[in-house]
The first five atom37 places (N, CA, C, CB, O) and aatype in JSON, in Angstrom:
{
  "aatype": [12, 16, 5, 0, 1, 10, 9, 9, 2, 1, 6, 3, 0, 1, 11, 10, 6, 5, 10, 10, 0, 5, 14, 3, 9, 3, 1, 10, 14, 19, 0, 6, 10, 10, 10, 3, 6, 10, 3, 1, 0, 16, 10, 19, 3, 7, 15, 6, 4, 14, 15, 3, 19, 19, 16, 9, 2, 15, 1, 19, 1, 13, 1, 3, 10, 6, 16, 8, 4, 6, 8, 16, 4, 1, 10, 19, 13, 14, 3, 11, 1, 2, 15, 3, 3, 2, 6, 0, 19, 15, 9, 10, 2, 14, 0, 7, 0, 0, 10, 9, 7, 10, 15, 4, 7, 3, 16, 9, 3, 17, 0, 12, 0, 3, 7, 1, 11, 16, 1, 10, 5, 19, 10, 6, 9, 10, 18, 5, 14, 6, 0, 0, 7, 10, 15, 4],
  "atom_mask": [
    [1, 1, 1, 1, 1],
    [1, 1, 1, 1, 1],
    [1, 1, 1, 1, 1],
    [1, 1, 1, 1, 1],
    [1, 1, 1, 1, 1],
    [1, 1, 1, 1, 1],
    [1, 1, 1, 1, 1],
    [1, 1, 1, 1, 1],
    [1, 1, 1, 1, 1],
    [1, 1, 1, 1, 1],
    [1, 1, 1, 1, 1],
    [1, 1, 1, 1, 1],
    [1, 1, 1, 1, 1],
    [1, 1, 1, 1, 1],
    [1, 1, 1, 1, 1],
    [1, 1, 1, 1, 1],
    [1, 1, 1, 1, 1],
    [1, 1, 1, 1, 1],
    [1, 1, 1, 1, 1],
    [1, 1, 1, 1, 1],
    [1, 1, 1, 1, 1],
    [1, 1, 1, 1, 1],
    [1, 1, 1, 1, 1],
    [1, 1, 1, 1, 1],
    [1, 1, 1, 1, 1],
    [1, 1, 1, 1, 1],
    [1, 1, 1, 1, 1],
    [1, 1, 1, 1, 1],
    [1, 1, 1, 1, 1],
    [1, 1, 1, 1, 1],
    [1, 1, 1, 1, 1],
    [1, 1, 1, 1, 1],
    [1, 1, 1, 1, 1],
    [1, 1, 1, 1, 1],
    [1, 1, 1, 1, 1],
    [1, 1, 1, 1, 1],
    [1, 1, 1, 1, 1],
    [1, 1, 1, 1, 1],
    [1, 1, 1, 1, 1],
    [1, 1, 1, 1, 1],
    [1, 1, 1, 1, 1],
    [1, 1, 1, 1, 1],
    [1, 1, 1, 1, 1],
    [1, 1, 1, 1, 1],
    [1, 1, 1, 1, 1],
    [1, 1, 1, 0, 1],
    [1, 1, 1, 1, 1],
    [1, 1, 1, 1, 1],
    [1, 1, 1, 1, 1],
    [1, 1, 1, 1, 1],
    [1, 1, 1, 1, 1],
    [1, 1, 1, 1, 1],
    [1, 1, 1, 1, 1],
    [1, 1, 1, 1, 1],
    [1, 1, 1, 1, 1],
    [1, 1, 1, 1, 1],
    [1, 1, 1, 1, 1],
    [1, 1, 1, 1, 1],
    [1, 1, 1, 1, 1],
    [1, 1, 1, 1, 1],
    [1, 1, 1, 1, 1],
    [1, 1, 1, 1, 1],
    [1, 1, 1, 1, 1],
    [1, 1, 1, 1, 1],
    [1, 1, 1, 1, 1],
    [1, 1, 1, 1, 1],
    [1, 1, 1, 1, 1],
    [1, 1, 1, 1, 1],
    [1, 1, 1, 1, 1],
    [1, 1, 1, 1, 1],
    [1, 1, 1, 1, 1],
    [1, 1, 1, 1, 1],
    [1, 1, 1, 1, 1],
    [1, 1, 1, 1, 1],
    [1, 1, 1, 1, 1],
    [1, 1, 1, 1, 1],
    [1, 1, 1, 1, 1],
    [1, 1, 1, 1, 1],
    [1, 1, 1, 1, 1],
    [1, 1, 1, 1, 1],
    [1, 1, 1, 1, 1],
    [1, 1, 1, 1, 1],
    [1, 1, 1, 1, 1],
    [1, 1, 1, 1, 1],
    [1, 1, 1, 1, 1],
    [1, 1, 1, 1, 1],
    [1, 1, 1, 1, 1],
    [1, 1, 1, 1, 1],
    [1, 1, 1, 1, 1],
    [1, 1, 1, 1, 1],
    [1, 1, 1, 1, 1],
    [1, 1, 1, 1, 1],
    [1, 1, 1, 1, 1],
    [1, 1, 1, 1, 1],
    [1, 1, 1, 1, 1],
    [1, 1, 1, 0, 1],
    [1, 1, 1, 1, 1],
    [1, 1, 1, 1, 1],
    [1, 1, 1, 1, 1],
    [1, 1, 1, 1, 1],
    [1, 1, 1, 0, 1],
    [1, 1, 1, 1, 1],
    [1, 1, 1, 1, 1],
    [1, 1, 1, 1, 1],
    [1, 1, 1, 0, 1],
    [1, 1, 1, 1, 1],
    [1, 1, 1, 1, 1],
    [1, 1, 1, 1, 1],
    [1, 1, 1, 1, 1],
    [1, 1, 1, 1, 1],
    [1, 1, 1, 1, 1],
    [1, 1, 1, 1, 1],
    [1, 1, 1, 1, 1],
    [1, 1, 1, 1, 1],
    [1, 1, 1, 0, 1],
    [1, 1, 1, 1, 1],
    [1, 1, 1, 1, 1],
    [1, 1, 1, 1, 1],
    [1, 1, 1, 1, 1],
    [1, 1, 1, 1, 1],
    [1, 1, 1, 1, 1],
    [1, 1, 1, 1, 1],
    [1, 1, 1, 1, 1],
    [1, 1, 1, 1, 1],
    [1, 1, 1, 1, 1],
    [1, 1, 1, 1, 1],
    [1, 1, 1, 1, 1],
    [1, 1, 1, 1, 1],
    [1, 1, 1, 1, 1],
    [1, 1, 1, 1, 1],
    [1, 1, 1, 1, 1],
    [1, 1, 1, 1, 1],
    [1, 1, 1, 0, 1],
    [1, 1, 1, 1, 1],
    [1, 1, 1, 1, 1],
    [1, 1, 1, 1, 1]
  ],
  "atom_positions": [
    [[0.82, -1.19, 0.01], [-0.01, 0.0, -0.02], [0.86, 1.24, -0.01], [-0.98, 0.02, 1.16], [1.94, 1.24, 0.59]],
    [[0.42, 2.29, -0.66], [1.13, 3.56, -0.67], [1.02, 4.14, 0.71], [0.56, 4.55, -1.74], [-0.04, 4.11, 1.34]],
    [[2.15, 4.68, 1.19], [2.19, 5.24, 2.52], [2.15, 6.77, 2.49], [3.44, 4.77, 3.25], [3.18, 7.43, 2.65]],
    [[0.99, 7.32, 2.28], [0.86, 8.81, 2.33], [1.09, 9.24, 3.76], [-0.57, 9.31, 1.81], [0.81, 8.52, 4.72]],
    [[1.6, 10.46, 3.87], [1.82, 11.06, 5.21], [0.43, 11.35, 5.85], [2.71, 12.42, 5.1], [-0.46, 11.91, 5.21]],
    [[0.29, 10.95, 7.1], [-1.01, 11.1, 7.77], [-0.84, 12.12, 8.9], [-1.55, 9.72, 8.33], [0.18, 12.14, 9.58]],
    [[-1.87, 12.98, 9.08], [-1.91, 13.91, 10.19], [-3.31, 13.69, 10.83], [-1.67, 15.44, 9.71], [-4.31, 13.82, 10.13]],
    [[-3.4, 13.36, 12.09], [-4.66, 13.12, 12.77], [-4.77, 13.94, 14.01], [-4.81, 11.67, 13.12], [-3.84, 14.03, 14.81]],
    [[-5.93, 14.56, 14.15], [-6.25, 15.33, 15.32], [-6.19, 14.44, 16.57], [-7.63, 15.97, 15.18], [-6.76, 13.35, 16.54]],
    [[-5.54, 14.83, 17.65], [-5.42, 14.01, 18.83], [-6.75, 13.54, 19.38], [-4.69, 14.77, 19.88], [-6.87, 12.39, 19.81]],
    [[-7.74, 14.38, 19.38], [-9.03, 14.04, 19.9], [-9.69, 12.99, 19.01], [-9.92, 15.3, 20.02], [-10.28, 12.04, 19.53]],
    [[-9.6, 13.11, 17.72], [-10.1, 12.09, 16.81], [-9.37, 10.75, 17.08], [-9.91, 12.54, 15.32], [-9.99, 9.68, 17.09]],
    [[-8.06, 10.82, 17.28], [-7.27, 9.61, 17.52], [-7.76, 8.93, 18.83], [-5.72, 9.95, 17.61], [-7.96, 7.71, 18.88]],
    [[-7.95, 9.73, 19.85], [-8.44, 9.2, 21.13], [-9.76, 8.47, 20.99], [-8.58, 10.3, 22.12], [-9.94, 7.36, 21.48]],
    [[-10.7, 9.15, 20.31], [-12.04, 8.53, 20.12], [-11.96, 7.31, 19.22], [-13.04, 9.54, 19.52], [-12.68, 6.33, 19.43]],
    [[-11.09, 7.35, 18.24], [-10.94, 6.21, 17.35], [-10.33, 4.99, 18.07], [-10.08, 6.6, 16.15], [-10.74, 3.85, 17.85]],
    [[-9.35, 5.26, 18.93], [-8.8, 4.14, 19.74], [-9.84, 3.53, 20.68], [-7.62, 4.64, 20.56], [-9.86, 2.31, 20.87]],
    [[-10.67, 4.36, 21.25], [-11.74, 3.86, 22.13], [-12.74, 3.01, 21.32], [-12.48, 5.06, 22.83], [-13.19, 1.97, 21.79]],
    [[-13.06, 3.46, 20.11], [-13.97, 2.71, 19.24], [-13.39, 1.39, 18.89], [-14.29, 3.49, 17.97], [-14.07, 0.36, 18.98]],
    [[-12.12, 1.38, 18.49], [-11.47, 0.14, 18.03], [-11.19, -0.84, 19.15], [-10.17, 0.47, 17.34], [-10.92, -2.01, 18.88]],
    [[-11.24, -0.4, 20.41], [-11.07, -1.29, 21.52], [-12.33, -2.04, 21.89], [-10.58, -0.53, 22.68], [-12.28, -2.98, 22.69]],
    [[-13.47, -1.66, 21.33], [-14.73, -2.36, 21.66], [-14.67, -3.79, 21.05], [-16.0, -1.54, 21.1], [-14.23, -3.98, 19.91]],
    [[-15.13, -4.79, 21.83], [-15.02, -6.17, 21.41], [-15.71, -6.47, 20.08], [-15.59, -7.05, 22.46], [-15.19, -7.27, 19.3]],
    [[-16.84, -5.86, 19.79], [-17.5, -6.13, 18.53], [-16.83, -5.47, 17.3], [-18.9, -5.69, 18.61], [-17.06, -5.87, 16.16]],
    [[-16.01, -4.46, 17.57], [-15.36, -3.73, 16.55], [-13.91, -4.24, 16.23], [-15.34, -2.29, 16.95], [-13.45, -4.25, 15.08]],
    [[-13.24, -4.65, 17.32], [-11.86, -5.03, 17.16], [-11.61, -6.25, 16.25], [-11.29, -5.29, 18.5], [-10.47, -6.53, 15.86]],
    [[-12.69, -6.98, 15.91], [-12.54, -8.12, 15.06], [-12.74, -7.77, 13.6], [-13.5, -9.18, 15.47], [-12.48, -8.61, 12.73]],
    [[-13.19, -6.55, 13.29], [-13.4, -6.19, 11.89], [-12.08, -6.03, 11.19], [-14.22, -4.91, 11.76], [-11.12, -5.52, 11.77]],
    [[-12.01, -6.46, 9.92], [-10.73, -6.27, 9.18], [-10.25, -4.82, 9.14], [-10.88, -6.76, 7.75], [-9.05, -4.56, 9.16]],
    [[-11.17, -3.91, 9.08], [-10.76, -2.49, 8.95], [-10.15, -1.98, 10.26], [-11.99, -1.6, 8.56], [-9.39, -1.01, 10.24]],
    [[-10.46, -2.62, 11.38], [-9.95, -2.17, 12.68], [-8.44, -2.3, 12.71], [-10.58, -2.99, 13.84], [-7.78, -1.38, 13.19]],
    [[-7.87, -3.38, 12.23], [-6.4, -3.55, 12.23], [-5.77, -2.51, 11.33], [-6.0, -4.99, 11.76], [-4.76, -1.91, 11.69]],
    [[-6.35, -2.28, 10.15], [-5.83, -1.23, 9.26], [-5.83, 0.15, 9.88], [-6.63, -1.2, 8.0], [-4.87, 0.9, 9.73]],
    [[-6.93, 0.49, 10.6], [-7.02, 1.78, 11.24], [-5.97, 1.91, 12.37], [-8.43, 1.98, 11.79], [-5.36, 2.96, 12.56]],
    [[-5.79, 0.79, 13.11], [-4.75, 0.86, 14.18], [-3.37, 1.09, 13.56], [-4.73, -0.45, 15.04], [-2.59, 1.87, 14.1]],
    [[-3.05, 0.44, 12.44], [-1.81, 0.67, 11.73], [-1.7, 2.14, 11.33], [-1.73, -0.24, 10.49], [-0.63, 2.74, 11.48]],
    [[-2.77, 2.71, 10.82], [-2.79, 4.07, 10.36], [-2.53, 5.0, 11.57], [-4.15, 4.39, 9.67], [-1.78, 5.97, 11.45]],
    [[-3.15, 4.71, 12.71], [-2.9, 5.51, 13.91], [-1.45, 5.49, 14.33], [-3.77, 5.02, 15.05], [-0.87, 6.5, 14.71]],
    [[-0.86, 4.28, 14.25], [0.53, 4.14, 14.65], [1.46, 4.93, 13.83], [0.93, 2.75, 14.62], [2.47, 5.39, 14.36]],
    [[1.2, 5.14, 12.57], [2.15, 5.87, 11.71], [1.81, 7.35, 11.52], [2.21, 5.21, 10.37], [2.56, 8.09, 10.89]],
    [[0.65, 7.76, 12.09], [0.23, 9.15, 11.92], [0.99, 10.11, 12.84], [-1.26, 9.27, 12.18], [1.47, 9.72, 13.9]],
    [[1.08, 11.33, 12.41], [1.53, 12.43, 13.26], [0.25, 13.02, 13.94], [2.31, 13.55, 12.4], [-0.68, 13.45, 13.27]],
    [[0.26, 13.0, 15.3], [-0.89, 13.55, 16.04], [-0.67, 14.99, 16.31], [-1.12, 12.81, 17.34], [0.42, 15.4, 16.71]],
    [[-1.71, 15.78, 16.1], [-1.66, 17.24, 16.4], [-2.87, 17.68, 17.16], [-1.56, 18.07, 15.11], [-3.9, 17.01, 17.14]],
    [[-2.77, 18.79, 17.84], [-3.93, 19.38, 18.5], [-4.86, 19.9, 17.41], [-3.51, 20.53, 19.49], [-4.4, 20.27, 16.33]],
    [[-6.15, 19.94, 17.67], [-7.12, 20.45, 16.73], [-6.77, 21.81, 16.16], [0.0, 0.0, 0.0], [-6.93, 22.06, 14.96]],
    [[-6.29, 22.7, 17.05], [-5.96, 24.06, 16.62], [-4.73, 24.12, 15.71], [-5.74, 24.92, 17.84], [-4.5, 25.13, 15.03]],
    [[-3.92, 23.01, 15.7], [-2.75, 22.94, 14.84], [-2.95, 22.11, 13.59], [-1.6, 22.39, 15.6], [-2.03, 21.94, 12.8]],
    [[-4.13, 21.59, 13.41], [-4.43, 20.71, 12.26], [-4.48, 21.56, 11.0], [-5.79, 19.93, 12.45], [-5.24, 22.52, 10.94]],
    [[-3.67, 21.21, 9.99], [-3.75, 21.94, 8.74], [-5.18, 21.85, 8.12], [-2.7, 21.4, 7.75], [-5.86, 20.83, 8.24]],
    [[-5.58, 22.89, 7.49], [-6.96, 22.97, 6.95], [-7.22, 22.04, 5.72], [-7.26, 24.42, 6.54], [-8.36, 21.84, 5.31]],
    [[-6.12, 21.48, 5.18], [-6.32, 20.58, 4.04], [-6.23, 19.1, 4.38], [-5.32, 20.9, 2.99], [-5.97, 18.26, 3.51]],
    [[-6.44, 18.81, 5.67], [-6.37, 17.42, 6.13], [-7.76, 16.87, 6.42], [-5.5, 17.33, 7.38], [-8.59, 17.58, 7.0]],
    [[-8.04, 15.64, 6.05], [-9.34, 14.98, 6.32], [-9.34, 14.59, 7.82], [-9.56, 13.68, 5.37], [-8.51, 13.81, 8.28]],
    [[-10.3, 15.15, 8.55], [-10.56, 14.82, 9.94], [-11.96, 14.31, 10.1], [-10.32, 16.02, 10.84], [-12.75, 14.36, 9.16]],
    [[-12.28, 13.81, 11.27], [-13.7, 13.4, 11.55], [-14.59, 14.64, 11.36], [-13.87, 12.8, 13.05], [-14.24, 15.74, 11.79]],
    [[-15.69, 14.43, 10.73], [-16.69, 15.47, 10.4], [-16.29, 16.35, 9.25], [-16.95, 16.33, 11.58], [-16.99, 17.31, 8.92]],
    [[-15.15, 16.04, 8.61], [-14.78, 16.77, 7.42], [-15.69, 16.35, 6.22], [-13.28, 16.53, 7.09], [-16.14, 15.21, 6.16]],
    [[-15.94, 17.24, 5.34], [-16.62, 16.92, 4.1], [-15.54, 16.96, 3.02], [-17.83, 17.92, 3.79], [-14.86, 17.97, 2.84]],
    [[-15.4, 15.85, 2.31], [-14.26, 15.72, 1.38], [-14.73, 15.24, 0.01], [-13.2, 14.74, 1.95], [-15.64, 14.42, -0.11]],
    [[-14.08, 15.76, -1.01], [-14.3, 15.27, -2.38], [-13.05, 14.48, -2.75], [-14.56, 16.48, -3.42], [-11.92, 14.95, -2.61]],
    [[-13.29, 13.27, -3.23], [-12.14, 12.38, -3.6], [-12.49, 11.59, -4.88], [-11.78, 11.37, -2.4], [-13.64, 11.52, -5.3]],
    [[-11.44, 11.01, -5.45], [-11.6, 10.26, -6.69], [-11.04, 8.87, -6.45], [-10.89, 10.96, -7.9], [-10.0, 8.7, -5.82]],
    [[-11.76, 7.87, -6.98], [-11.27, 6.49, -7.06], [-10.52, 6.45, -8.38], [-12.45, 5.4, -6.98], [-11.15, 6.52, -9.44]],
    [[-9.21, 6.34, -8.35], [-8.39, 6.38, -9.57], [-8.5, 5.17, -10.43], [-6.99, 6.57, -9.22], [-8.09, 5.19, -11.59]],
    [[-9.06, 4.09, -9.87], [-9.29, 2.86, -10.67], [-10.57, 3.01, -11.51], [-9.4, 1.6, -9.73], [-10.57, 2.63, -12.68]],
    [[-11.62, 3.54, -10.94], [-12.88, 3.68, -11.63], [-13.06, 5.09, -12.22], [-14.02, 3.37, -10.69], [-13.94, 5.31, -13.06]],
    [[-12.26, 5.99, -11.81], [-12.33, 7.42, -12.25], [-13.59, 8.09, -11.75], [-12.28, 7.54, -13.79], [-13.95, 9.14, -12.26]],
    [[-14.24, 7.54, -10.8], [-15.46, 8.16, -10.2], [-15.04, 9.09, -9.1], [-16.46, 7.08, -9.63], [-14.14, 8.8, -8.32]],
    [[-15.73, 10.24, -9.05], [-15.54, 11.17, -7.94], [-16.69, 11.01, -6.97], [-15.43, 12.64, -8.44], [-17.83, 10.72, -7.36]],
    [[-16.38, 11.21, -5.7], [-17.33, 11.05, -4.61], [-17.16, 12.22, -3.64], [-17.12, 9.68, -3.88], [-16.09, 12.83, -3.52]],
    [[-18.22, 12.5, -2.98], [-18.15, 13.47, -1.85], [-18.73, 12.81, -0.63], [-18.93, 14.82, -2.17], [-19.79, 12.19, -0.71]],
    [[-18.04, 12.92, 0.52], [-18.62, 12.31, 1.7], [-18.23, 13.14, 2.93], [-18.15, 10.83, 1.84], [-17.32, 13.98, 2.87]],
    [[-18.94, 12.89, 4.05], [-18.66, 13.48, 5.34], [-18.23, 12.32, 6.21], [-19.91, 14.26, 5.93], [-19.0, 11.39, 6.43]],
    [[-17.04, 12.37, 6.71], [-16.48, 11.3, 7.52], [-16.95, 11.38, 8.93], [-14.99, 11.33, 7.49], [-16.74, 12.4, 9.58]],
    [[-17.6, 10.34, 9.44], [-18.21, 10.31, 10.78], [-17.88, 9.04, 11.55], [-19.7, 10.46, 10.67], [-17.48, 8.03, 10.96]],
    [[-18.06, 9.08, 12.86], [-18.0, 7.89, 13.66], [-19.32, 7.13, 13.46], [-17.74, 8.23, 15.15], [-20.35, 7.74, 13.16]],
    [[-19.31, 5.8, 13.62], [-20.49, 4.96, 13.28], [-21.77, 5.42, 14.02], [-20.2, 3.48, 13.63], [-22.86, 5.35, 13.45]],
    [[-21.65, 5.87, 15.23], [-22.86, 6.28, 15.98], [-23.43, 7.57, 15.43], [-22.54, 6.46, 17.47], [-24.56, 7.93, 15.79]],
    [[-22.74, 8.27, 14.6], [-23.26, 9.52, 14.0], [-23.75, 9.29, 12.59], [-22.18, 10.61, 14.0], [-24.21, 10.23, 11.94]],
    [[-23.68, 8.08, 12.11], [-24.1, 7.73, 10.73], [-25.63, 7.67, 10.77], [-23.46, 6.33, 10.23], [-26.21, 6.86, 11.48]],
    [[-26.25, 8.52, 10.0], [-27.71, 8.58, 9.88], [-28.09, 8.08, 8.5], [-28.26, 10.03, 10.12], [-27.52, 8.5, 7.49]],
    [[-29.05, 7.19, 8.46], [-29.46, 6.6, 7.17], [-30.06, 7.65, 6.25], [-30.47, 5.45, 7.4], [-30.13, 7.41, 5.05]],
    [[-30.5, 8.78, 6.73], [-31.06, 9.85, 5.9], [-29.96, 10.68, 5.26], [-31.98, 10.76, 6.73], [-30.21, 11.41, 4.3]],
    [[-28.71, 10.58, 5.79], [-27.61, 11.37, 5.31], [-26.81, 10.57, 4.33], [-26.75, 11.84, 6.44], [-25.97, 9.76, 4.74]],
    [[-27.01, 10.74, 3.05], [-26.38, 9.95, 2.01], [-24.86, 10.24, 1.9], [-27.08, 10.22, 0.66], [-24.1, 9.44, 1.36]],
    [[-24.43, 11.4, 2.42], [-23.01, 11.72, 2.32], [-22.22, 11.15, 3.5], [-22.82, 13.24, 2.26], [-21.0, 11.0, 3.39]],
    [[-22.81, 10.83, 4.56], [-22.08, 10.37, 5.78], [-21.48, 9.0, 5.51], [-23.03, 10.3, 7.03], [-22.17, 8.07, 5.09]],
    [[-20.17, 8.89, 5.76], [-19.48, 7.63, 5.63], [-18.76, 7.35, 6.92], [-18.5, 7.64, 4.44], [-17.99, 8.18, 7.4]],
    [[-19.0, 6.18, 7.5], [-18.4, 5.8, 8.75], [-16.85, 5.59, 8.61], [-19.07, 4.52, 9.25], [-16.35, 5.14, 7.58]],
    [[-16.16, 5.93, 9.67], [-14.7, 5.7, 9.72], [-14.42, 4.21, 9.62], [-14.08, 6.28, 11.03], [-13.3, 3.81, 9.31]],
    [[-15.47, 3.34, 9.89], [-15.27, 1.88, 9.77], [-15.55, 1.42, 8.39], [-16.15, 1.13, 10.74], [-15.37, 0.24, 8.12]],
    [[-15.98, 2.25, 7.5], [-16.12, 1.94, 6.09], [-14.72, 1.96, 5.46], [-17.09, 2.94, 5.37], [-13.95, 2.85, 5.8]],
    [[-14.36, 1.06, 4.59], [-13.0, 1.09, 4.01], [-12.6, 2.44, 3.39], [-12.89, 0.03, 2.94], [-11.46, 2.88, 3.54]],
    [[-13.53, 3.1, 2.7], [-13.19, 4.42, 2.14], [-12.95, 5.43, 3.23], [-14.31, 4.92, 1.21], [-12.03, 6.23, 3.14]],
    [[-13.78, 5.4, 4.26], [-13.59, 6.34, 5.38], [-12.24, 6.11, 6.1], [0.0, 0.0, 0.0], [-11.53, 7.05, 6.44]],
    [[-11.94, 4.84, 6.31], [-10.67, 4.5, 6.97], [-9.5, 4.92, 6.13], [-10.58, 3.02, 7.26], [-8.47, 5.34, 6.66]],
    [[-9.62, 4.82, 4.81], [-8.51, 5.23, 3.91], [-8.31, 6.71, 3.94], [-8.76, 4.79, 2.48], [-7.16, 7.16, 3.83]],
    [[-9.36, 7.51, 4.07], [-9.26, 8.97, 3.91], [-8.78, 9.66, 5.16], [-10.58, 9.55, 3.51], [-8.19, 10.74, 5.05]],
    [[-8.99, 9.14, 6.34], [-8.62, 9.84, 7.55], [-7.15, 10.2, 7.57], [-8.96, 9.01, 8.75], [-6.3, 9.33, 7.37]],
    [[-6.82, 11.47, 7.82], [-5.47, 11.96, 7.93], [-4.79, 12.35, 6.68], [0.0, 0.0, 0.0], [-3.7, 12.92, 6.73]],
    [[-5.4, 12.06, 5.49], [-4.79, 12.47, 4.23], [-5.0, 13.93, 3.97], [-5.33, 11.68, 3.1], [-5.96, 14.52, 4.46]],
    [[-4.11, 14.52, 3.2], [-4.18, 15.92, 2.74], [-4.63, 16.01, 1.32], [-2.85, 16.61, 2.89], [-4.58, 15.02, 0.58]],
    [[-5.05, 17.17, 0.92], [-5.44, 17.41, -0.51], [-4.26, 16.97, -1.42], [-5.81, 18.97, -0.77], [-3.1, 17.3, -1.17]],
    [[-4.61, 16.25, -2.45], [-3.6, 15.79, -3.41], [-3.03, 14.42, -3.08], [0.0, 0.0, 0.0], [-2.51, 13.75, -3.97]],
    [[-3.12, 13.99, -1.83], [-2.61, 12.68, -1.42], [-3.38, 11.56, -2.08], [-2.68, 12.53, 0.07], [-4.57, 11.67, -2.33]],
    [[-2.67, 10.46, -2.35], [-3.3, 9.24, -2.85], [-2.9, 8.09, -1.86], [-2.84, 8.92, -4.38], [-1.86, 8.14, -1.21]],
    [[-3.76, 7.06, -1.79], [-3.49, 5.94, -0.98], [-4.04, 4.7, -1.66], [-4.06, 6.12, 0.42], [-5.16, 4.72, -2.17]],
    [[-3.27, 3.62, -1.68], [-3.74, 2.32, -2.13], [-4.5, 1.66, -1.02], [-2.58, 1.43, -2.6], [-4.03, 1.66, 0.12]],
    [[-5.69, 1.1, -1.31], [-6.5, 0.57, -0.24], [-7.4, -0.55, -0.73], [-7.33, 1.66, 0.38], [-7.81, -0.57, -1.89]],
    [[-7.71, -1.48, 0.18], [-8.65, -2.57, -0.17], [-10.04, -2.12, 0.25], [-8.25, -3.94, 0.54], [-10.25, -1.62, 1.36]],
    [[-10.97, -2.31, -0.66], [-12.36, -1.89, -0.4], [-13.13, -3.06, 0.14], [-13.04, -1.35, -1.68], [-12.62, -4.18, 0.16]],
    [[-14.37, -2.84, 0.58], [-15.21, -3.85, 1.2], [-15.45, -5.06, 0.31], [-16.52, -3.25, 1.58], [-15.57, -6.19, 0.78]],
    [[-15.53, -4.8, -1.01], [-15.76, -5.9, -1.92], [-14.51, -6.67, -2.26], [-16.38, -5.4, -3.17], [-14.55, -7.57, -3.1]],
    [[-13.37, -6.34, -1.63], [-12.12, -7.04, -1.81], [-11.18, -6.49, -2.91], [0.0, 0.0, 0.0], [-10.01, -6.85, -3.02]],
    [[-11.78, -5.59, -3.72], [-10.92, -5.02, -4.81], [-9.93, -3.97, -4.22], [-11.82, -4.35, -5.94], [-10.21, -3.29, -3.22]],
    [[-8.83, -3.88, -4.88], [-7.83, -2.91, -4.51], [-8.1, -1.65, -5.3], [-6.39, -3.45, -4.76], [-8.47, -1.71, -6.47]],
    [[-7.92, -0.57, -4.7], [-8.11, 0.73, -5.44], [-7.11, 1.74, -4.96], [-9.56, 1.29, -5.24], [-6.36, 1.51, -4.02]],
    [[-7.12, 2.85, -5.62], [-6.28, 3.99, -5.21], [-7.23, 5.21, -5.11], [-5.06, 4.24, -6.25], [-7.91, 5.56, -6.07]],
    [[-7.26, 5.83, -3.92], [-8.09, 6.99, -3.69], [-7.2, 8.24, -3.61], [-8.93, 6.82, -2.41], [-6.09, 8.21, -3.07]],
    [[-7.73, 9.33, -4.18], [-7.01, 10.6, -4.15], [-7.92, 11.63, -3.58], [-6.51, 11.02, -5.54], [-9.05, 11.77, -4.03]],
    [[-7.44, 12.34, -2.6], [-8.21, 13.51, -1.99], [-8.09, 14.68, -2.99], [-7.63, 13.94, -0.51], [-7.0, 15.1, -3.36]],
    [[-9.25, 15.18, -3.39], [-9.29, 16.32, -4.34], [-9.46, 17.65, -3.63], [-10.44, 16.14, -5.34], [-8.84, 18.66, -3.97]],
    [[-10.34, 17.61, -2.61], [-10.69, 18.91, -1.98], [-11.34, 18.67, -0.64], [-11.62, 19.74, -2.88], [-12.18, 17.78, -0.51]],
    [[-10.99, 19.45, 0.36], [-11.68, 19.51, 1.65], [-12.72, 20.61, 1.53], [-10.68, 19.77, 2.85], [-12.37, 21.79, 1.44]],
    [[-13.99, 20.25, 1.54], [-15.08, 21.18, 1.4], [-15.4, 21.82, 2.74], [-16.31, 20.49, 0.83], [-15.85, 22.97, 2.8]],
    [[-15.18, 21.08, 3.8], [-15.44, 21.56, 5.15], [-14.58, 20.73, 6.12], [-16.99, 21.46, 5.5], [-14.47, 19.51, 6.04]],
    [[-13.97, 21.49, 7.05], [-13.2, 20.82, 8.12], [-13.53, 21.54, 9.43], [-11.61, 20.84, 7.82], [-13.37, 22.76, 9.5]],
    [[-14.0, 20.84, 10.45], [-14.42, 21.52, 11.66], [-13.25, 22.26, 12.33], [-15.03, 20.52, 12.64], [-13.48, 23.33, 12.9]],
    [[-12.08, 21.77, 12.27], [-10.95, 22.47, 12.92], [-10.65, 23.79, 12.24], [-9.7, 21.6, 12.91], [-10.32, 24.76, 12.91]],
    [[-10.76, 23.84, 10.93], [-10.6, 25.09, 10.11], [-11.7, 26.06, 10.44], [-10.62, 24.79, 8.58], [-11.49, 27.28, 10.43]],
    [[-12.9, 25.51, 10.75], [-14.0, 26.39, 11.08], [-14.02, 26.87, 12.54], [-15.27, 25.7, 10.76], [-14.91, 27.6, 12.97]],
    [[-12.97, 26.4, 13.29], [-12.83, 26.82, 14.66], [-13.69, 26.01, 15.62], [0.0, 0.0, 0.0], [-13.92, 26.45, 16.74]],
    [[-14.18, 24.85, 15.22], [-15.0, 24.06, 16.05], [-14.19, 22.93, 16.66], [-16.17, 23.54, 15.28], [-13.39, 22.3, 15.98]],
    [[-14.39, 22.68, 17.91], [-13.71, 21.53, 18.55], [-14.53, 20.3, 18.31], [-13.49, 21.76, 20.08], [-15.76, 20.34, 18.25]],
    [[-13.82, 19.19, 18.17], [-14.55, 17.94, 17.89], [-14.71, 17.11, 19.14], [-13.82, 17.11, 16.82], [-15.3, 16.03, 19.09]]
  ]
}
């Protein structure tokens, strides 16, 4: 897998570690991948998070470089995923797990839920709570 540089908000990392420690979650294949991503990430305070980094509650536009399809999503924790919100993607979704901590222009090779390998590229951060001055 391509190793893009990751920057993760400390509070997001803390909440993510708590989520991944839950017995029903820690057995999911994406849980181990997220733990690996946390291990290699640079952790920063929310006020120090660059505005072009994907954080929890960010709204991001990205492209699947294998299918050439563009997508827009809002990255959320699973308990904030609302079935009425078509843009909300859980951090436990392979695409959500791949995007956390990436910056605009970054690409990452990643395995999707259907088992296919893809390469995702962050095109634009449409909204980031840290840049908006909101604490997460």
